[in-house]
N, C-alpha and C positions, 0 to 999 in steps of 0.2 A: 190726488195724493194727499197724504196726511202729514199734518206738522209733527216733528219730533218733539219728544217728552224729555224734559231736562230735569226730571224729579231725580234720577239716580245720581246726575252730575252733581247737584246742588247739594245731596247729602255728602258725598264723598269729597267735594270742595271744601265744606265746613268742617270736615272730621280731620283735616290734616293730611289726608291720603291723596293721592292722585286720583282722578274721577275715572268714572268708567270709561271715559272718552279717551283718557291719557294713554300714550302708547306704554305697553306694560312688556317686562321682559319674560324670559320662559318661566314656567310655574315652577315652584320649589316642589321637593318632593313631598312636604307635607301640607302644602297649599296655604300657608300662613302670612305668605308675602311674595307677591309677584312684581313689585316695584320698590326701589330704593328711595326712602324719602329724604329730602334734602335737609340738611344739617340746621337745627334752629326752626322748623317748621311747627306752628302753633297747633292746638289739640281742640277737640270739640267740647272741652270741658268748659269754654267760655272764661277761662282766668286770663290774667294778663301773660304777654308773652314772656316765655321762661318758666311760668309758674309750674309746668308740667315737664320739668327738666328731667331727663332721661338718666338714671344711676348709672355708675360705672358698671360695664359687663363684666360678668364672673370669669375668673380663670379658670375654666374647666378643661377636660382634655379627656381623649379616648381612654377607656378603662377606668374612670372614676364610678363609683357606685353610689347609688342613692338607696337609702333605707336598706342598705346592706343586700339589695335585691336587683336593683335595676342599673346594669352596667352600660354606660355610655359607648357606643361603638363608632358614631360618624356624625360630624354636624353639618345638617343640612341647610340651616338658615341661621345668619347671624344679623340682627337687624333691631334698630330702635331699643337697643337696650335687654331684649330677649333673645334667645337661641332655641333652635329646634334640632333634636337629635334623633336619629336611629339608634334604638336601645335593645338590649336583651332582657327579659324576665327571668332570672336564673332560677327561681322557685317554680315556675310553670314551664321553662324551656321554650320561649316563644319570643317572636320578636315585637316590639312596641315601639311607639314614637313617644316622646318627651318634650314639652315645652318648658324652658327654664328662663327665670328671671330673678332678681334680687328681691329679698323682702321689703326693702324700702323703695323699690319702684313705685311710681305713682299710679300705676294701674294693676298691681300685684293684686289688690283686694277684690277689684273689679273682674279680674281674670279667674281668681278662686270662686267667685260667687256664680259667674257664668259656667265654669267647668261644673260645679255641683248641680246647678239647675238642669245641665244637659244631660248628664249621668242619669238623672231621675227619670228622663223621658223613655229610656230603655227600648227605643224604635228601632227595629234592626235596618231601617233604611238609612240611618245615621250611622256614621263611624263611632263606636261607642267611647265614651270616657270611661277609664278604669280607676283612675284614682286622681286625687287633688289634694296637694299636702303643703302646709307650711314647716319647714323644718329649719330651725335657726335663722340664718340670714338668708335663705333660699326658699323659694315657692316653685314648685313643679306640677304640671299636669301630665298624666300618662293616658294614653289613648290607644286604639287598636293600630296595627300595621297591617297593610293589606297587599303583600308582594305581587299577587296574581291578579290585581285590579289594575286597570289602565286609566290614565286621566283623559279626560274630555280635550284636552289640548291637544294631547297627543294622536287622539282619534280623528280631531279636525286636520290635523298635520297631513293627514292622507287624503283629505278630501271630505265634501260635505256627506253626510248621512242619507242614507235612504229612507223613504217616507214612513217605513214601518219603524225603523229605528228612532227616528226623529219623534214619531207618536208615543213609542215606549219611553223615551228621555223625558218629554215634557208632562206625560201623565203620571209617571212614578215621582218626577221631583215635586209636581205641583202638590200632588197628594201627601207627599211626605212634609212639605212646608205647611201646608194647611192643618196636619195633625201636630205639627210644633206651635204654631200660632194658637190653636186652641190650648194650649198648655202654657201661653204667655212667653214663648220663645220665638226669637227672630235671629236670622242668620246675618243680615245685612252687609255681607261680603261673599255673595254666592256668583262666583266667577268660574269659567272652565276649569281653573285649577282645583276648585273645591269639589268637582263631580267626579266620581270614579265609577267604571263599569267592570264590574266582576267577569269571571270566565263563565258564569251561567247567564250572564247578559242583564244581571239586576244591577240597577244604578244605586249609589250610595253617595250620600253628601258627608262630607267632613267640616270640622270648624265650626258646629253650629253654636252661637253664642260667642264662641272661644276666640275665633279669628277676629271678629269685630273688637272683642275686649282687649286683645293685644295689642291692636292698633289704636285703640281709643276711639273707635267710630260708633256713633249713636244716631238716631233718626227720629225725626217728629213723628212721620208716618211709616213705621215700620211694614206694616203689610202691604202699602204700596211699594216700598223700595224693594221688598223681595219679590213681589209680583212682577216689576218691570225686570228685574234681573232674570227671573225666569224666561220671560218675553225675549231678551236678549240672547240666553242661552239657547231657545230654539230657533231664533232668526240666524245665528251663528251655525247651528246645525245643519239648517236649510240652504245656506247660501257659502259657507265658510268666509263670511264677512262680518265685521262686528258694525253693528247698527248705530255707530256714530261716526263722526269726520276722521278722528284720529286712528291710527292702528293700534291694536292691542292684544295680547295673548297670542302672538304669532298669527293674528288675523288682519288683513288689510280693511281699513276704514271705509264708508260710503265716499262717493265723488262729493266733493265740496259744493254748496250752495244749492244742492237737490234736497236737502231735507230728508226726513225719513221715508223710503220709497219702499213698497210692499216686495217680499222675498220674490213673490213669482215675477217681477219685474227686473230683479237683479239677475237671476239665473233661471234659463227656460227648464221646463219640467219639473217645477217645484209644485208639490200639492196644494190646491188651492185652499182647502179648508185649514190647513195647517199655516198657509201664509197669512191668512186673515186672523186666524188665532194668536199668531206673532205680533200682529199689528194691535190686536183689542188689549194685549198686556202690556205692550209698549207704550201705545199712545193715549195716556190715561187723563189728557186735558180735553177729551171732547172729539179729537180728530181720530176717527176709527177707520176700519177697513172698508173697502168697496161697498159691502153690503149695509154700511152703516149700523151695524149691532152695535149694542152698548159696550164700553170698554169694561175689562175685567179689572177690579181695582184690588182684589185679595187672592191669595192661593185657592182659598175654597171656591170663589167664583169662577176661576180659571179651571179647577177641577172638574167643576159640573159643566162647563162649556165643552170640555174635552169628553165628558161621558155622553152628551148631547149627539157627539159627530158620528158618524157610522164608523165602525172598527176598521182599522187599517191592517190588513192581512199582510204577511210576510212574501216577499216575492217567490214566484215559482222557482225551484232548484232548476239549472241548467244542466244538461248533459251532453257531454262532446262524443259526437258519433265516433267509433272507432274506425282507425284506418282500413281501408278495403284490403282483403286478404289477398295476399301475393303468391301466386303458385309458382313452385320451383321447376326447375328444368327436370328435375327427378321425377315429380309428379305429373310433369305434362308428357313424359313417356319419351324423352329424347337423350335421359342420362346414357352415356357410353356410346351413343350412335352419332355418326356423322350427319351432318347437314344433309338434306336431300337435294339441294342445289347450292351453288356458292352465292352468297350475300355480300353486297357492297355495304361500305361503312354507313350509309344512309339508309339501307332497307333494315326492317325489324326481322327478327328471326322468327319464322312461324314454326311452331312445334307440329311434327307430324304424329298421329296417334299410331300405335301399334296395329299391324294388319290383323283382321280376326284369324282365329283357327280355321283355315280353308283346305289343308291337307287332309288325306285319307285317315291318318292318325288323330288328327283333331276330331273329325266328325265322330270317330269312333269312341273317341273320351267324352265328348258330349252326350251321346246316347247312354253310355255305361253310367255317368252321373246321374242321368234323368231316371233310369231304372232304379239305381239305388234309392233316389229320392221317394219314387212311388211305392217301392217296397216297405221303406221305413215310415210311410205315411199309413199303407194299410196296416201294418202291425201295430201301430199305435193305436188305430183306431178299434181293432179286435180286442186288445187288451183293456181298453177303457170299457168298451160294452160288455165283457166279462165280468168286470168289477162291479159294474152297476146291478148287474142281474143277481150276482151272489149277495149282494147287500140287500135285495129286496128278499131274497129267501131267508137270509137269518133273522129278519125283523119280524116275521110271522104274522103280526097283526099290524094295523095301519096306527100311525101315530096320532093319539088324541090331540085335537086343537084345545090352546088355552083359553078357558074362559074369560069373559071379559071383566066378571066379577073379581078375578083373582088379583088385578091390579089396581083393586079401590083402595089398600092401603096408601099405595103410592101417589095415587090421585089426591087422597085427602090430606096428604101432608102438607104442612103449613109452610109457606115460603119464608125464607129468612126476611128479618126486619132490622131495619138500623136501631143500633142501641145509643142513646144520647150520653154523651160525655160531660159530666157536670164541671170537671176541672182537670187540671194537669200540673205536675210539679216535677223540677229536675231531681236525679237520684244518683249521688254518687258518694255512697257509703263508704269505699275503699279509698277514696282521695282527700281531698279538702272540705267534703260537703257540700260544694257548691258547683253547678256546670251550666252557666247560661240561664238562670232562672228566669230573667225578664222576657225571653221570647219563647217561652213553653206552650204558651197560648197559641201560637203560630200553627202546632202539630194537628189541631182539630178545627182551625178556623175556616176552611173550604177553601183556602186561596193558595194557589198552586206556587205563587212566586213569593210567599212568606215561608220562613222555615225556621226550626231550631237547630243550633248545632253545638257541638262539643267544643271543648278547646283543643289547641293543636298539639299532637305528640309525635315523637321522633320515628314511632314505628307503627304498623299496623296493629299489634297486641299492646297499645297505650305506652309504647316505650318501657314495656315489662313493670310498669308502676303499679298496675291493677288488672283485675281480669276483666273489668267493663264499666260502663256507666248507662244511664238510660233516662226514660221518662216514665212516671207513675200516672196512670190515668184514674181518675175517680169517677165510677158510675153512678154515684150517689145512693146508692142501695144494691143489695146482692141481685144480680141479674144474669141470666143465663146467656153464654157467650159461645156461638159457634164459629166466628171468623173474625180475624182482625188482618185487614189489609194496610200496609204501610209502604208509603212512597218515600224512597230517598233520592238525594241529589249528589254529584260528585262522583258515583261510580260504585261497584258491587260493594254492599255492606252485610256483613253476619250479624243476625239477631235473634234472640230467643223471647218467646212471649211466656211470662209467668202469671200466675194468677194466686188471688187469697180471697177468702170470705170474711177475714177479719176486720174488725170496725176501726183500725188504725193501719198506717202504713208501717210494715215490718221494718226494724232498724237495719237488717243485713239481706242480702239477696236470698238466702236460704229460708229465710221466712216465706218465701214465695214457692210456689209448686210450679215447675217448668212443664207446660203442656205442649208447646210446638217450637218448632226453629226454623230458620231459612237463609238465604242469601241470594241478594241481587239488588236492583233497584226499585223493582215492584215486587213485593214479598207478601205472600199470603199466610198467614201464620194461623192455621187451622188445626184445632186439637183434634184426636181422634174420634172423640165424641163432646158434644156441648158440656161446658162446664160452668159451674155457678161461681161468680166472682164479685166482690165490690170494688177491688183494686186491681188494675191489670199493670204489669210491668214490661214495657218495651226495651229489653236489656241487650245493647249493642256489645258485641263480643270481639269483631273486626272491622276496622275503619279503612277507607280508601283514601289514597293520596290525595292532597288537596291543592297541588301544584305550586306552594310557596316552600315545599322541603319538608313539610309536616303531613300528617295523617289527620284526618278530622272527619266526623260522621255529621251528616245534615239529615232531618227529617222534615219534609214539607207538608206530609198529610198522613192521618190516621183516620181509617174508619173501622167502627165494631158493628157487627152484624149478629143477630141472635141464630 
């Protein structure tokens, strides 16, 4: 049995926030605050008590507009001098989230710095920061709003995750946090309320750096803090228990005086490899899992340990056998007929089949039908033979056989080859000129889990605001293109393939030549004959519904062949 690690507890205790072992209220809609701080609690800044005094909260209400663009709709969190809102971006007609705090708030500068750093990451595995502004006596941070995503807190309320889902959770979260730490960013408040699962099964993290800045949380060892938090998430996913003594996030804590026990000893049927992985992430002070493998002290080490595991496949789908077919009394031949003998209430009714045709008329009818069948068979055979003989007479000479040399051209045809994509960029000349430029590289990275998506629109035809948007692929030089395979997520999407040999990207779509079009989720855009092009435009013309009341296109992969 391993000794429990208290690293995350120490960090949270000294930050003025309740530790991870403390009991938490239900997660809020934006995930910035799961607990209510006590009045007068000190901060991590190390100043004297009261030096981090919270400014008076702003008197804002629903309907208030920021920058003449963001209309506040509903306050979802009001805590510690800041508030979080669900809002509407009236310019792009989409829902967004907004954090608000006074400009003279002691943490306003650190919140702005954290938001701007997080926005530069541009990783689709994180909920994106869209704007960070200081305007008069107000500081606000605007971020994505994902109404079709579900918090991990809500998922665990229904029960522990199966092995495949838990594997996907820890794999995606550890890889995302490893990428963030390589850019110098830490989360420091990675709780079940900060992890979302989208309708496509992708996990996304919200509040990178910003949630901790809003609460004044810092850490001497941010790598270790985030790694232990990932271990706690995996532990909770496997057992539906919080790996500390106190209850938190709607989860029961571990029994007191037992320390940190492996997940497979808490609940039967837990995957052994994932159980040991959770222990290696949580127990960072030398006490590890039963196989005594080294602890994982950084998200990158944890991601490598997951990659070394055998891949956990999803469970086989189960099919329910259809109910046994029940024959009716009409099919059994007793419809309208009295029972052959009286039956009691306790005896089942046994259906009596109709008697065969045994009368003289019945026998005559059987012979007549047999004779007709034989005559029809003979007539059909005679007509078939006559047709074959006439065809042989008309042909005159035997049909010459095809020489094997005639197919030489087909055999010598070169098979299609993949065409390297040198780069990609978003293309929105009919709108505001920008359509998620940070994630265009996901369209040709070979990863089916990553994608580029459009903004959300009110209808499949872009809310009648424009004819379409797309992605321009740079082939590096003029090359021959025979086919472009595009994989879409979210539903059937209509798209056109346009090409140009120009040395620069045309300013408008008409500068390209349309060579193919199609619709679906796996679309093969194949010109009638191979074309030569330097730039290819995958132009989306109809979008599928995204589940949040809007329409949004998503491209997960593009492959170009000659």
